C-alpha positions as CSV (number, residue, x, y, z in Angstrom):
1,K,-65.9,23.5,-74.8
2,R,-64.5,26.8,-73.8
3,E,-67.0,26.1,-70.7
4,D,-64.9,22.6,-70.4
5,L,-62.1,24.2,-69.2
6,L,-61.2,25.2,-65.7
7,V,-58.0,27.7,-65.5
8,L,-56.9,27.3,-61.7
9,T,-55.4,30.1,-60.6
10,A,-53.3,28.8,-56.9
11,G,-50.4,27.9,-57.1
12,D,-50.6,25.5,-54.2
13,P,-52.7,21.9,-54.3
14,V,-55.0,23.6,-50.8
15,G,-55.7,27.2,-53.3
16,Q,-56.1,24.8,-56.0
17,L,-59.3,22.7,-53.7
18,E,-60.6,26.3,-52.4
19,E,-60.7,27.5,-55.8
20,V,-62.2,23.7,-58.1
21,I,-64.5,24.6,-54.5
22,R,-65.7,27.5,-55.3
23,R,-65.5,27.8,-58.8
24,L,-67.0,24.4,-59.4
25,K,-70.1,25.6,-56.0
26,I,-69.4,22.0,-54.9
27,T,-71.4,20.6,-52.7
28,R,-71.0,17.9,-49.6
29,H,-73.3,16.2,-52.2
30,H,-71.2,15.8,-55.0
31,L,-68.7,14.1,-52.9
32,H,-68.5,9.8,-53.9
33,P,-65.1,8.7,-52.1
34,L,-63.7,6.0,-54.0
35,S,-65.9,5.9,-57.4
36,R,-63.4,6.2,-59.5
37,C,-59.1,5.3,-60.1
38,G,-56.7,7.8,-58.9
39,Q,-54.7,5.5,-62.4
40,C,-57.1,5.0,-64.5
41,N,-60.0,7.0,-64.0
42,A,-62.4,3.8,-64.3
43,V,-65.5,3.9,-62.1
44,L,-64.3,1.5,-59.8
45,D,-65.9,-2.1,-58.2
46,A,-66.6,-3.3,-54.7
47,I,-64.6,-5.6,-53.7
48,S,-65.1,-8.5,-50.7
49,R,-62.6,-9.2,-48.6
50,D,-61.5,-12.9,-50.1
51,Q,-61.3,-11.1,-54.0
52,A,-58.5,-8.4,-51.7
53,L,-56.2,-11.3,-50.1
54,G,-53.2,-11.1,-51.7
55,L,-53.9,-7.7,-54.3
56,V,-52.9,-5.1,-51.3
57,P,-50.3,-4.9,-48.5
58,E,-51.1,-8.1,-45.5
59,H,-51.4,-5.7,-42.4
60,V,-54.1,-3.7,-45.4
61,F,-56.2,-7.2,-44.7
62,H,-56.6,-7.6,-41.8
63,T,-57.2,-3.8,-40.8
64,Q,-59.8,-3.4,-43.6
65,E,-63.0,-4.2,-44.2
66,E,-63.5,-2.2,-47.9
67,F,-62.0,-2.5,-50.7
68,H,-62.5,-1.4,-54.6
69,Q,-61.2,-2.1,-57.0
70,C,-60.7,-0.7,-60.7
71,P,-62.0,-2.7,-63.7
72,R,-59.8,-1.0,-66.5
73,C,-56.3,-1.4,-64.7
74,G,-56.5,-3.5,-61.7
75,Q,-55.7,-0.8,-58.8
76,V,-57.2,-1.9,-55.9
77,Y,-58.4,1.0,-53.4
78,W,-59.3,1.2,-49.4
79,P,-60.2,3.7,-47.3
80,G,-56.9,4.5,-45.8
81,S,-55.8,6.8,-42.9
82,H,-54.7,8.7,-46.8
83,H,-57.9,8.5,-47.9
84,Q,-59.5,9.6,-44.8
85,G,-56.4,12.6,-44.8
86,I,-58.5,13.7,-48.4
87,M,-62.1,13.6,-46.9
88,A,-61.2,16.1,-43.9
89,R,-59.3,18.4,-45.9
90,V,-62.1,18.7,-48.3
91,L,-65.0,18.3,-46.1
92,E,-63.1,21.4,-43.8
93,K,-62.8,23.2,-46.7
94,L,-65.8,22.9,-47.7
95,S,-67.9,23.7,-44.6
96,R,-65.9,27.2,-45.5
97,E,-68.5,27.5,-48.4
């Protein structure tokens, strides 16, 4: 369908983020952090710390409490500093709308 296509005109990632938020009218309640795999877009499953042992770097295992895993490709995620930085930027952009 033609309405499923969103052509972005901004050339940089921050501008593209702002454009998507504005054009799709995204608000905070639309956000579902750590819900989809960054590799294959499958919905992530929460896993226990015990299940994450051996699947993540040792320092991550010892510093994180929350883990998610993709049921399709096996990728493991945790809300570390990268996630926090992305969410801070998204929330900053949302607060401007």
